[in-house]
C-alpha positions, 0 to 999 in steps of 0.5 A: 499500500501506498500514500500518494500525497499531492500539493496542487492549486486550489482551482484544480481540485475538481479536475483531480477528483474527476481523473481519480474516480475512473481508476477506482479511488474511493476517497481522498482527504483534502487540506487547505495549506499554504507554502512556497516552492521555487516561485517564492511567493508573489507580489499583490496589490491591495488598495493601492499598496504593493505587498509580498505574499510569501505563502501561497494557498494550496491544497494537499491531497492524500490518497491511500491506494494499493501498490499496483495503482500508484503509477496510474494515480500519480499520472492522473493527478499530475495530468489533471493539476498541470497548467504548465505555469510555475507553482503547479505543485508536487506529488509525493509517494510514501510507503503505507505499513498498515490501514484499518477501517474503524467501522468494520475492522477490515485491514490493509487493502480491504480497508482502502 
């Protein structure tokens, strides 16, 4: 099992969800986060005053999947989240040692 974590632009969430559904992904977790990468924030103008925003709003998506689905899930997220502009985000894949569905007691792949 793997945990796929993606940091994406907020307006790309629906496209990413729509790309994951046909793969059999039945659930995901979305968290509003702020951060910066190579783009180092951006300059904004508010009421005529210019100021620098260091941390940009992003969404963190977490999806637990069976190991054999990882490549398809990563490709789907990357394709749906890509705008071709700086700040599109990152995808990380982590090992997932154990999963448990609390309601039924199912474990590991059955719990996903």
